[in-house]
C-alpha positions as CSV (number, residue, x, y, z in Angstrom):
1,X,0.0,0.0,0.0
2,X,2.8,2.4,0.9
3,X,4.6,1.7,-2.4
4,X,1.3,2.3,-4.3
5,X,0.8,5.6,-2.6
6,X,4.4,6.7,-3.5
7,X,3.8,5.7,-7.1
8,X,0.5,7.7,-7.3
9,X,2.2,10.7,-5.6
10,X,5.1,10.6,-8.0
11,X,2.8,10.3,-11.0
12,X,0.8,13.3,-9.8
13,X,4.0,15.4,-9.6
14,X,5.1,14.3,-13.0
15,X,1.8,15.2,-14.7
16,X,1.1,18.4,-12.6
17,X,1.2,21.6,-14.6
18,X,4.5,23.6,-14.1
19,X,2.3,26.8,-14.3
20,X,-0.5,27.4,-11.8
21,X,-1.0,31.1,-12.3
22,X,0.9,34.1,-10.9
23,X,2.3,33.8,-7.5
24,X,0.9,35.5,-4.4
25,X,3.2,38.4,-3.7
26,X,5.0,39.0,-0.5
27,X,6.2,42.5,0.6
28,X,9.6,43.1,-0.9
29,X,9.2,40.9,-3.9
30,X,10.8,42.2,-7.1
31,X,11.6,41.5,-10.7
32,X,14.2,43.1,-13.0
33,X,13.8,43.3,-16.7
34,X,15.7,44.4,-19.8
35,X,13.5,46.1,-22.4
36,X,14.6,46.6,-26.0
37,X,13.0,49.7,-27.4
38,X,13.5,51.5,-30.7
39,X,16.5,53.4,-29.4
40,X,18.5,52.2,-26.4
41,X,17.6,49.2,-24.2
42,X,16.6,50.1,-20.7
43,X,16.1,48.3,-17.4
44,X,12.9,48.2,-15.4
45,X,12.6,47.0,-11.8
46,X,9.1,46.3,-10.5
47,X,8.7,46.0,-6.7
48,X,5.8,45.0,-4.5
49,X,5.8,47.2,-1.4
50,X,2.8,45.8,0.4
51,X,-0.4,47.8,1.1
52,X,-1.4,51.1,2.5
53,X,-4.7,52.9,3.2
54,X,-6.2,55.3,0.6
55,X,-9.4,57.1,1.4
56,X,-10.3,54.5,4.0
57,X,-9.6,51.5,1.7
58,X,-6.6,49.1,1.5
59,X,-4.7,49.4,-1.8
60,X,-1.6,47.6,-3.2
61,X,1.6,49.6,-3.5
62,X,3.9,48.8,-6.5
63,X,6.9,50.8,-7.4
64,X,8.9,50.7,-10.7
65,X,12.4,52.0,-11.4
66,X,13.1,52.8,-15.1
67,X,16.7,53.4,-16.0
68,X,17.6,54.8,-19.5
69,X,21.3,55.5,-19.8
70,X,22.0,58.0,-17.0
71,X,18.4,58.9,-16.3
72,X,16.2,57.2,-13.6
73,X,12.4,57.6,-13.2
74,X,10.7,56.1,-10.2
75,X,7.0,55.6,-10.3
76,X,4.8,54.3,-7.5
77,X,1.3,53.0,-8.2
78,X,-1.5,52.6,-5.7
79,X,-4.2,50.3,-7.1
80,X,-7.2,48.4,-6.0
81,X,-6.5,45.0,-4.6
82,X,-7.5,42.4,-7.1
83,X,-7.8,44.8,-10.0
84,X,-4.6,46.5,-11.0
85,X,-6.3,48.7,-13.7
86,X,-8.2,50.5,-11.0
87,X,-5.5,53.0,-10.2
88,X,-6.1,55.2,-7.1
89,X,-2.8,57.2,-7.1
90,X,0.3,57.5,-9.2
91,X,3.4,59.1,-7.8
92,X,6.5,59.9,-9.9
93,X,10.0,60.9,-8.7
94,X,12.5,62.5,-11.1
95,X,15.5,64.8,-10.6
96,X,12.9,67.6,-10.7
97,X,11.1,66.3,-7.6
98,X,8.0,64.3,-6.6
99,X,4.6,64.8,-8.2
100,X,1.4,62.7,-8.4
101,X,-2.0,62.2,-9.8
102,X,-4.9,61.5,-7.5
103,X,-7.8,59.2,-8.5
104,X,-9.9,61.9,-10.0
105,X,-7.2,62.9,-12.5
106,X,-5.7,59.5,-13.5
107,X,-8.2,59.1,-16.3
108,X,-6.4,61.9,-18.2
109,X,-3.2,59.9,-18.5
110,X,-4.5,56.3,-18.5
111,X,-7.2,54.7,-20.5
112,X,-9.9,53.0,-18.4
113,X,-8.5,49.5,-18.6
114,X,-4.9,50.1,-19.5
115,X,-3.5,49.9,-16.0
116,X,0.2,50.4,-15.1
117,X,1.6,47.4,-16.9
118,X,2.1,44.9,-14.0
119,X,-0.1,42.2,-12.6
120,X,-0.4,41.3,-8.9
121,X,-3.0,38.6,-9.6
122,X,-3.4,36.2,-12.6
123,X,-5.0,38.0,-15.5
124,X,-7.6,36.2,-17.6
125,X,-5.5,36.0,-20.7
126,X,-2.8,34.0,-18.7
127,X,-5.3,31.6,-17.1
128,X,-3.5,28.3,-16.4
129,X,-6.6,26.4,-17.5
130,X,-6.5,27.7,-21.0
131,X,-6.1,24.9,-23.7
132,X,-3.0,24.4,-25.8
133,X,-0.5,25.9,-23.4
134,X,3.1,25.0,-24.2
135,X,6.0,24.9,-21.7
136,X,9.7,25.7,-21.7
137,X,12.6,26.4,-19.5
138,X,13.9,29.9,-19.2
139,X,17.5,30.6,-18.2
140,X,18.4,33.8,-16.4
141,X,21.8,35.5,-17.0
142,X,23.0,34.1,-13.7
143,X,22.3,30.6,-14.9
144,X,19.2,29.9,-12.8
145,X,16.5,28.0,-14.6
146,X,12.7,28.5,-14.2
147,X,9.7,26.8,-15.7
148,X,7.6,29.0,-18.0
149,X,4.3,28.7,-19.8
150,X,4.0,30.2,-23.3
151,X,1.0,32.1,-24.4
152,X,0.7,33.1,-28.1
153,X,-1.6,35.7,-29.7
154,X,-1.0,36.8,-33.2
155,X,2.7,37.8,-33.5
156,X,3.1,38.1,-29.8
157,X,4.5,35.4,-27.5
158,X,4.5,35.9,-23.7
159,X,6.4,33.6,-21.3
160,X,5.0,33.6,-17.8
161,X,5.9,31.7,-14.6
162,X,4.5,30.9,-11.2
163,X,8.0,31.2,-9.8
164,X,8.5,34.9,-10.6
165,X,6.9,37.9,-9.0
166,X,4.5,39.6,-11.4
167,X,4.6,36.6,-13.6
168,X,6.2,37.9,-16.8
169,X,9.4,36.2,-17.9
170,X,9.8,37.1,-21.6
171,X,8.0,38.8,-24.4
172,X,8.6,38.3,-28.1
173,X,7.2,40.2,-31.1
174,X,7.5,38.5,-34.4
175,X,10.1,36.1,-32.9
176,X,12.2,38.9,-31.6
177,X,12.8,39.4,-27.8
178,X,11.5,42.8,-26.7
179,X,11.5,42.2,-23.0
180,X,13.3,39.6,-20.8
181,X,13.7,38.9,-17.1
182,X,17.3,39.3,-15.9
183,X,16.8,38.8,-12.1
184,X,14.2,38.5,-9.4
185,X,13.8,38.0,-5.7
186,X,11.0,37.2,-3.2
187,X,12.0,39.7,-0.6
188,X,14.3,42.7,0.1
189,X,12.9,45.4,-2.2
190,X,12.9,48.9,-0.6
191,X,10.8,51.9,-1.6
192,X,12.5,54.9,-3.3
193,X,9.5,57.0,-2.7
194,X,8.7,57.0,1.0
195,X,5.1,56.9,2.3
196,X,5.4,60.4,3.7
197,X,6.6,61.7,0.3
198,X,3.8,59.9,-1.5
199,X,1.1,61.4,0.8
200,X,2.5,64.9,0.5
201,X,3.1,64.9,-3.3
202,X,1.7,67.7,-5.5
203,X,0.2,67.8,-9.0
204,X,2.7,68.1,-11.8
205,X,3.0,71.3,-13.8
206,X,1.5,71.3,-17.3
207,X,1.7,69.8,-19.9
208,X,0.3,66.5,-18.6
209,X,2.3,63.5,-19.9
210,X,0.3,60.9,-21.8
211,X,1.0,57.1,-21.3
212,X,-1.6,56.0,-23.9
């Protein structure tokens, strides 16, 4: 009986899907990417900083660091738990200072369902129960290997993993890599925009930037 149980357990592990959806994030989790744009490649670090209270409701706090050559832009997003597209506050820190958009003004820079580009929960289009998912092993620059699921739509191919914060591992357009994970961690990320700064931020001066 014991041997039979071990055989069943082993078989279950062998046939279990290596992708079960995006991981539940812990405070301090982070992922670092290299993105290849039309000009120079740049790095993007996305960090989960836990939650805070906004107008009496708990919201997720996610911060990104974008580095292009010698310029760094830090942006902090406060969004509804369970729905990242429902932004409540966006705070940006540049060499010119800290500025922000409150909930009432966010619609002027983001379309309704665009969101900030990260996922704290599994989005519908990366549902692990979708049919015809293929799997592969992705190797990070440091040699670490992770299991990834590949979702294809048209000319776009997205690799995602349950082992990585925010899920995204690699993005290809027409077979060319446009975004790739270069490192990640499950803890240790620190905010570059402190909570006090975020609460005391001011509206930016015109013109209002557009992210659409």
